[in-house]
VOTORTI-490425 format. One line per 10 residues: number of its first residue (from 1); their letters; for each residue x, y, z of N, C-alpha, C. Coordinates in pm, whole numbers, plus 50000, padded with zeros to 5 digits. Atoms other than C-alpha are relative to their C-alpha. Layout:
NUM	A	X Y Z X Y Z X Y Z ~ ...
This chain:
1	XXXXXXXXXX	49945 49871 49998 34835 23028 75951 49797 50067 49966 ~ 50086 49978 50025 34459 23207 75922 49987 50131 49864 ~ 49960 49963 50156 34432 23311 75551 49952 50131 49982 ~ 50037 49891 49971 34253 23627 75614 50128 50112 50068 ~ 49872 49921 49961 34543 23776 75813 50149 50013 49914 ~ 49891 50022 50023 34808 23621 75622 49966 50089 49851 ~ 49985 49907 50113 34670 23815 75264 50016 50146 50020 ~ 49975 49866 49966 34662 24133 75448 50148 50017 50015 ~ 49809 49957 49994 35021 24093 75608 50043 49988 49874 ~ 49895 49969 50136 35164 24027 75255 49961 50136 49930
11	XXXXXXXXXX	50034 49910 50070 34968 24336 75150 50050 50133 50045 ~ 49916 49935 49865 35110 24526 75435 50113 50000 49974 ~ 49860 50041 50028 35460 24419 75380 50073 50089 49792 ~ 50021 49900 50135 35373 24549 74985 50052 50149 50005 ~ 50135 49870 49957 35188 24869 75097 50193 50061 50014 ~ 49958 49963 49917 35452 24941 75329 50172 50058 49906 ~ 49878 50004 50153 35784 24894 75040 49975 50131 49874 ~ 50025 49905 50077 35626 25123 74819 49936 50146 50055 ~ 50055 49829 49903 35476 25409 75047 50137 49963 50026 ~ 49890 49963 49974 35848 25417 75176 50126 50063 49909
21	XXXXXXXXXX	49909 49891 50128 36019 25460 74850 49943 50119 49964 ~ 50008 49900 50021 35804 25702 74772 50007 50144 50054 ~ 49972 49918 49953 35872 25886 75028 50162 50043 50024 ~ 49785 49955 49998 36274 25860 75007 50034 50075 49845 ~ 49989 49873 50156 36218 26020 74637 49991 50156 50065 ~ 50053 49838 49904 36062 26337 74862 50167 50035 50067 ~ 49853 49967 49866 36427 26302 75144 50065 50025 49874 ~ 49880 49973 50051 36654 26291 74837 50015 50124 49913 ~ 50061 49865 50099 36511 26648 74705 50015 50123 50117 ~ 50043 49874 49919 36435 26970 74871 49827 49954 49994
31	XXXXXXXXXX	50118 49975 50036 36083 27008 74965 49907 50072 50161 ~ 50082 49934 49858 35825 27213 75212 49989 49923 50148 ~ 50062 50081 49883 35725 27151 75554 49896 50109 50061 ~ 50089 49949 49931 35412 27234 75693 49960 49953 50153 ~ 49991 50029 49867 35297 27244 76041 49831 49973 50020 ~ 50177 49996 49949 34951 27098 76198 49964 50093 50127 ~ 50050 49907 49917 34752 27263 76455 50057 49919 50127 ~ 49929 50014 49885 34955 27052 76735 50171 50030 49987 ~ 49891 49931 50035 35257 27248 76576 50121 49834 49952 ~ 49918 50105 50031 35419 26888 76481 50009 50005 49831
41	XXXXXXXXXX	49910 49975 50154 35595 26895 76108 49900 49896 49900 ~ 50080 50038 50065 35417 26751 75801 50070 50022 49879 ~ 49919 49973 50145 35552 26719 75427 49912 49899 49920 ~ 50064 50079 50106 35391 26585 75078 50036 49856 50017 ~ 49981 50098 50049 35588 26297 75116 49921 49903 50129 ~ 50098 50076 49939 35397 26200 75446 49879 49967 49968 ~ 50090 49992 50062 35086 26262 75288 49968 49915 49868 ~ 49979 50077 50128 35158 26121 74957 50008 49826 50031 ~ 49930 50112 49965 35293 25791 75145 49860 49941 50043 ~ 50163 50047 49974 34976 25748 75327 49917 49953 49919
51	XXXXXXXXXX	50133 49998 50107 34738 25800 75042 50054 49869 49945 ~ 49950 50130 50119 34949 25509 74844 49937 49882 50054 ~ 50025 50159 49972 34895 25244 75121 49825 50033 50048 ~ 50131 50024 50048 34525 25348 75146 49953 49959 49957 ~ 50108 50034 50151 34437 25332 74824 49991 49819 49965 ~ 49999 50163 49988 34574 24995 74808 49935 49887 50071 ~ 50115 50145 49923 34412 24824 75062 49888 50063 49992 ~ 50119 49980 50039 34083 24996 74981 49959 49895 49861 ~ 50003 50025 50098 34149 24845 74669 49923 49849 49990 ~ 49980 50167 49936 34197 24467 74809 49895 49963 50088
61	XXXXXXXXXX	50081 50016 49846 33974 24496 75110 49937 50139 50055 ~ 50037 49875 49903 33754 24797 75150 49909 50019 50044 ~ 50070 49991 49866 33551 24701 75383 50076 50000 50134 ~ 49913 50026 49851 33872 24726 75653 49987 50156 50038 ~ 49972 49863 50004 33900 25063 75810 50118 50050 49986 ~ 49917 49953 49986 34181 25288 75851 50000 50120 50153 ~ 49931 49873 49837 34382 25522 76175 50134 50086 49926 ~ 49883 49940 50001 34634 25732 75995 50042 50141 50096 ~ 49956 49906 49947 34852 25995 76119 49953 50123 49923 ~ 50058 49890 50079 34767 26212 75833 49871 50013 49960
71	XXXXXXXXXX	50147 49978 50026 34424 26142 75735 49940 49972 50088 ~ 50060 50036 49837 34280 26025 76077 49948 49836 49971 ~ 50055 50147 49948 33986 25742 76149 49906 49984 49826 ~ 50082 50014 50064 33805 25593 75887 49925 49808 50038 ~ 50039 50173 49980 33603 25295 76017 49947 49890 49871 ~ 50063 50069 50125 33516 24987 75829 49898 49911 50078 ~ 50070 50091 49954 33312 24661 75886 50055 49873 49989 ~ 49907 50215 50008 33548 24344 75815 50037 49994 50142 ~ 49878 50077 49870 33709 24393 76170 50153 50018 49983 ~ 49892 49955 49978 34008 24506 76071 50047 50108 49959
81	XXXXXXXXXX	49953 49807 50000 34175 24849 76085 50146 49995 49956 ~ 49858 49946 50013 34533 24951 75932 50020 50131 50094 ~ 49940 49884 49939 34723 25177 76183 50107 50040 49910 ~ 49972 49989 50111 34910 25384 75945 50100 50108 49990 ~ 49859 49877 49986 35252 25628 76007 50101 49993 49883 ~ 49968 49989 50089 35360 25678 75681 50140 50065 49992 ~ 49822 50010 50028 35718 25833 75779 50030 50029 50139 ~ 49959 50037 49857 35773 25736 76159 50140 50101 49997 ~ 49886 49971 49981 36046 25980 76254 49998 50169 49894 ~ 50031 49870 50101 35932 26289 76013 50113 50110 50029
91	XXXXXXXXXX	49892 49900 50005 36155 26553 76186 50158 49965 49952 ~ 49889 50018 50027 36432 26336 76134 50039 50006 49832 ~ 49992 49977 50119 36358 26304 75782 50013 50161 49946 ~ 49982 49809 50067 36316 26720 75735 50118 49978 50036 ~ 49884 49980 50024 36653 26710 75833 50100 49886 49940 ~ 49929 50099 50067 36802 26427 75647 50075 49898 50080 ~ 49965 50115 49872 36857 26216 75958 49956 49871 49897 ~ 50051 50113 50052 36830 25835 75792 49906 49926 50054 ~ 50083 50125 49892 36651 25651 76076 49862 50074 49987 ~ 50093 49994 50006 36296 25686 75959 49941 49900 49922
101	XXXXXXXXXX	50029 50146 50046 36041 25430 75845 49867 50019 49988 ~ 50154 50054 50032 35703 25334 75721 49987 49855 50096 ~ 50088 50088 49884 35483 25208 75968 49874 49930 49959 ~ 50152 50043 50027 35183 24970 75906 49945 49875 50103 ~ 50001 50078 49945 35013 24800 76194 49845 49901 49944 ~ 50103 50096 50003 34736 24534 76150 49875 49961 50096 ~ 50095 50073 49907 34433 24477 76363 49925 49938 49951 ~ 50068 50053 50016 34193 24252 76404 49891 50014 50112 ~ 50077 49933 49907 33881 24378 76648 50051 50029 50093 ~ 49915 49926 49976 34126 24567 76788 50086 49920 50078
111	XXXXXXXXXX	49914 50040 49962 34365 24331 76871 50134 49992 49886 ~ 49817 49993 50113 34770 24408 76706 50035 49856 49966 ~ 49981 50163 50057 34783 24087 76463 50101 50021 49943 ~ 49841 50003 50132 35070 24225 76233 50082 50138 49978 ~ 49974 49855 49999 35312 24481 76202 50139 50002 49880 ~ 49855 49949 50076 35577 24626 75951 50058 50163 50036 ~ 49931 49905 49981 35840 24881 75968 50115 49975 49877 ~ 49911 49979 50157 36020 24969 75637 50072 50114 50038 ~ 49914 49896 49990 36341 25170 75682 50057 49998 49860 ~ 49981 49926 50110 36360 25333 75345 50190 49976 49961
121	XXXXXXXXXX	49861 49929 50004 36704 25466 75348 50118 49897 49977 ~ 49929 50134 49929 36854 25113 75536 50012 49867 49888 ~ 50048 50097 50012 36678 24899 75292 49965 49857 50072 ~ 50042 50060 49891 36551 24740 75605 49870 49949 50003 ~ 50060 50023 49984 36287 24535 75709 49934 49939 50134 ~ 50043 50059 49852 36102 24449 76032 49837 49947 50047 ~ 50114 50027 50029 35804 24273 76053 49968 49868 50067 ~ 50053 50101 49882 35596 23998 76242 49834 50020 49974 ~ 50115 49999 49975 35246 23831 76236 49945 49956 50088 ~ 50023 50080 49834 35074 23690 76554 50030 49860 49940
131	XXXXXXXXXX	49993 50147 50028 35189 23312 76525 50094 49958 49908 ~ 49859 50000 50125 35448 23351 76248 50140 50015 50062 ~ 49879 49946 49912 35699 23498 76482 50074 50133 49953 ~ 49927 49902 50028 35942 23796 76400 50112 50014 49888 ~ 49848 50026 50131 36215 23871 76119 50006 50187 49952 ~ 49918 49864 50057 36456 24140 75998 50031 49951 49893 ~ 50013 50087 50096 36435 24079 75652 49951 49864 50002 ~ 50006 50151 49965 36463 23708 75641 50029 49947 50095 ~ 49941 50091 49917 36586 23665 75935 49951 49998 50097 ~ 50083 50005 49894 36412 23544 76245 50094 50078 50088
141	XXXXXXXXXX	49902 49934 49885 36491 23750 76538 49947 49984 50174 ~ 50079 50054 49886 36426 23693 76934 50107 50137 50048 ~ 49972 49885 49856 36478 23908 77237 50131 49953 50053 ~ 49931 50050 49929 36765 23913 77409 49992 49896 50135 ~ 50027 50080 49888 36825 23699 77748 50091 50097 50155 ~ 50020 49939 49850 36929 23971 77977 49987 50020 50089 ~ 50075 49968 49901 36807 23980 78306 50044 50094 50166 ~ 49955 49902 49937 36991 24232 78493 49978 50115 49985 ~ 50007 49812 50071 36920 24631 78470 50137 50040 50010 ~ 49846 49994 49988 37321 24607 78577 50078 49998 49841
151	XXXXXXXXXX	49939 50037 50149 37390 24451 78239 49922 50029 49846 ~ 50121 49951 50091 37066 24609 78037 50050 50096 49939 ~ 49954 49877 50035 37128 24870 77776 49816 50040 49975 ~ 50062 49902 50013 36886 25126 77762 49958 50062 49887 ~ 50012 49854 50101 36686 25336 77454 49911 50066 50065 ~ 50113 49865 49966 36454 25621 77509 49982 50120 49838 ~ 50016 49892 50056 36335 25897 77328 50087 50168 50020 ~ 49968 49863 49962 36394 26270 77398 50020 50000 50185 ~ 50016 49996 49871 36473 26359 77780 49907 50144 50022 ~ 50103 49846 50013 36271 26693 77689 49875 49902 50044
161	XXXXXXXXXX	50109 50054 49990 35985 26441 77670 49972 49991 50169 ~ 50050 50031 49838 36035 26283 78050 50022 50124 50087 ~ 50010 49888 49881 36087 26609 78174 49875 50098 49970 ~ 50154 49991 49990 35755 26718 78057 49884 49960 50035 ~ 50111 50061 49928 35573 26485 78155 49975 49986 50166 ~ 50012 49970 49860 35721 26517 78516 50056 49893 50055 ~ 49962 50174 49956 35905 26170 78515 50166 50056 49993 ~ 49874 50027 50026 36250 26320 78484 50117 49902 50118 ~ 49946 50086 49916 36333 26152 78826 50039 49876 49989 ~ 49968 50175 50016 36259 25804 78751 50043 49960 49901
171	XXXXXXXXXX	49863 50055 50088 36412 25806 78417 50167 50035 50052 ~ 49849 50012 49929 36727 25895 78589 50020 49889 50064 ~ 49979 50112 49937 36687 25672 78836 49989 49856 49901 ~ 50002 50130 50088 36625 25389 78559 50138 50030 49916 ~ 49839 50041 50092 36931 25528 78345 50133 49999 50103 ~ 49895 50059 49871 37117 25506 78665 50065 49875 49970 ~ 50006 50080 49899 37069 25204 78703 50019 49820 49843 ~ 49997 50100 50059 37134 25031 78397 50190 50007 49898 ~ 49880 49988 50024 37440 24965 78222 50106 50094 49844 ~ 49940 49923 50105 37443 25148 77848 49842 50063 49976
181	XXXXXXXXXX	50116 49942 50022 37179 25404 77737 50020 50071 49866 ~ 49976 50016 50138 37113 25502 77372 49869 50085 49998 ~ 50111 49938 50012 36862 25776 77254 49941 49992 49820 ~ 50044 50048 50149 36747 25546 76937 49817 50028 50040 ~ 50162 49970 50006 36394 25730 76936 49916 49940 49933 ~ 50155 50037 50097 36042 25674 76793 50042 49825 49938 ~ 50049 50141 50020 36031 25316 76606 50148 49934 50017 ~ 49817 50060 50002 36438 25255 76599 50059 49900 50134 ~ 49989 50053 49870 36465 25180 76980 49908 49836 50013 ~ 50093 50121 50006 36177 24869 76947 50030 49937 49945
191	XXXXXXXXXX	49935 50065 50089 36305 24731 76671 50134 49953 50063 ~ 49857 50035 49954 36655 24687 76856 49981 49904 50076 ~ 50032 50148 49881 36471 24512 77133 49904 49877 49925 ~ 50108 50128 50011 36260 24281 76955 50131 49909 49933 ~ 49896 50129 50072 36642 24164 76782 50075 49940 50120 ~ 49917 50046 49905 36794 24140 77112 50120 50095 49951 ~ 49938 49873 49951 37012 24484 77034 50017 50053 50088 ~ 50061 49925 49894 36862 24642 77300 49913 49948 50076 ~ 50131 50111 49891 36657 24552 77622 49921 50047 50067 ~ 50072 49922 49976 36467 24809 77690 49939 50111 49903
201	XXXXXXXXXX	50099 49928 50050 36248 25076 77504 49909 50086 50100 ~ 50090 49914 49881 36117 25363 77728 49946 50159 49922 ~ 50061 49875 50102 35866 25615 77525 49915 50090 50048 ~ 50118 49893 49958 35659 25921 77602 49987 50063 49896 ~ 50071 49916 50045 35417 26129 77414 49922 49911 49855 ~ 50033 50062 50131 35294 25851 77169 49863 49987 49898 ~ 50093 50045 50034 35008 25830 76963 49987 49868 49931 ~ 50028 50126 50093 34850 25483 76822 50067 49966 49899 ~ 49886 50038 50135 35018 25491 76470 50137 50000 50002 ~ 49901 50027 49960 35344 25503 76637 50058 49894 50027
211	XXXXXXXXXX	49956 50120 49939 35349 25189 76784 49950 49881 50003 ~ 50070 50134 50041 35119 24964 76634 50030 49897 49921 ~ 49955 50103 50103 35334 24816 76398 50089 49989 50072 ~ 49917 50039 49883 35624 24760 76693 49951 49883 50105 ~ 50068 50068 49900 35383 24617 76941 50027 49858 49940 ~ 49987 50093 50056 35361 24301 76731 50145 49944 49971 ~ 49870 50047 50065 35699 24279 76627 50076 49964 50158 ~ 49945 50058 49898 35824 24278 76972 49952 49920 50090 ~ 50090 50124 49902 35565 24022 77141 50073 49887 49887 ~ 50005 50139 50064 35646 23758 76846 50136 50021 49986
221	XXXXXXXXXX	49848 49995 49960 36015 23851 76931 50012 49893 50130 ~ 49945 50065 49845 35983 23697 77271 49962 50121 50108 ~ 49964 49924 49836 35947 24004 77466 49824 50079 49998 ~ 50104 49962 49946 35655 24235 77621 50007 50166 49968 ~ 50068 49850 50041 35495 24597 77550 49883 50045 50020 ~ 50103 49937 49922 35264 24769 77755 50034 50151 49992 ~ 50007 49833 49893 35192 25132 77945 50100 49961 50060 ~ 49899 50020 49868 35390 25220 78222 49952 49951 50118 ~ 50049 50062 49869 35166 25067 78429 50002 49871 49940 ~ 50020 50126 50024 35180 24719 78283 49909 49957 49938
231	XXXXXXXXXX	50164 49991 50120 34868 24743 78017 50042 49938 49839 ~ 50012 49980 50143 34880 24612 77687 49960 50031 49917 ~ 50048 49864 50105 34813 24923 77482 50063 50101 49928 ~ 49944 49919 50086 34871 25111 77222 49941 50109 50013 ~ 50071 49889 49942 34637 25374 77330 50061 50076 50155 ~ 49944 49931 49885 34823 25534 77597 50131 50092 49952 ~ 49858 49924 50046 35131 25832 77579 50097 49945 50018 ~ 49896 50039 49950 35361 25641 77756 50025 49833 49992 ~ 49997 50177 50026 35487 25275 77649 50145 49953 49996 ~ 49919 50112 49960 35741 25002 77744 50038 49890 49945
241	XXXXXXXXXX	50021 50093 50078 35893 24757 77546 50136 49952 50088 ~ 49877 50079 49973 36152 24491 77695 50006 49863 49953 ~ 49914 50172 50062 36308 24175 77648 49888 49853 50082 ~ 50122 50044 49909 36002 24063 77884 50089 49934 50133 ~ 49969 50053 49857 36267 23910 78194 50027 50119 50075 ~ 49951 49891 49924 36343 24299 78312 49820 50066 50033 ~ 50167 49964 49989 35932 24377 78259 49979 50077 50106 ~ 50033 50000 49894 35847 24354 78536 50057 50149 50099 ~ 49947 49931 49961 36130 24544 78719 49979 50147 49997 ~ 50011 49855 50063 36111 24834 78486 49866 50078 50014
251	XXXXXX	50104 49952 49945 35741 24878 78560 49968 50048 50124 ~ 50041 49945 49843 35748 24878 78948 50081 50141 50029 ~ 49946 49912 49995 36036 25154 78878 49889 50098 49953 ~ 50106 49913 50064 35783 25363 78651 49874 50009 50093 ~ 50106 49981 49935 35494 25338 78881 50022 50051 50152 ~ 49980 49962 49850 35685 25420 79228 50057 50141 49960
């Protein structure tokens, strides 16, 4: 295993835990909510958690770059970039819904090589490093073996996203062909696919920091992660994660 990858991966796990635990101290109290230029909400917890991660990484690897939801892009010179979503699920966080997480994606020369998803309220960590497998806490995880839509479980974000994208019909077609459907949005649907608890996660309207951590986790668990045309990227608003066996079928439907 590449030592440079491993040391950063270990730091990502530690930093995600510390930042997530810091955010939880705000979650368990009352706090003010601001709104950014795009009308999305932000709290002191988001800002404080991302600042903690950036400071921890900069102290250890000052040449590394960053892309974060709250403080934007900071180029580096080492080839490594840390893609940070300090609270994925801020709207849930604000409403005191416990399904939110701190996400750190690790890139090397544009490739997603590692990811950490820490869910503070549940004390659960999903993580992966390229070539080392995917884990839920200390348990190795794998995607499911479901091979037909008729037996599959579909996760998605919000119906409103697909309506606004003009993709309501194709979503309904996919919805109708699957066995179970659950609105597990944000990071949660992706990690469910990674551990074989769901088979398809369909999302619209994401940014790179929303999925940089989950892409390597899904892939190291044996699944596939692409945009809706089948390109393995985090730089489009439309993403799809599956157990791999269903991927081509779902992509064909989305293209159609």
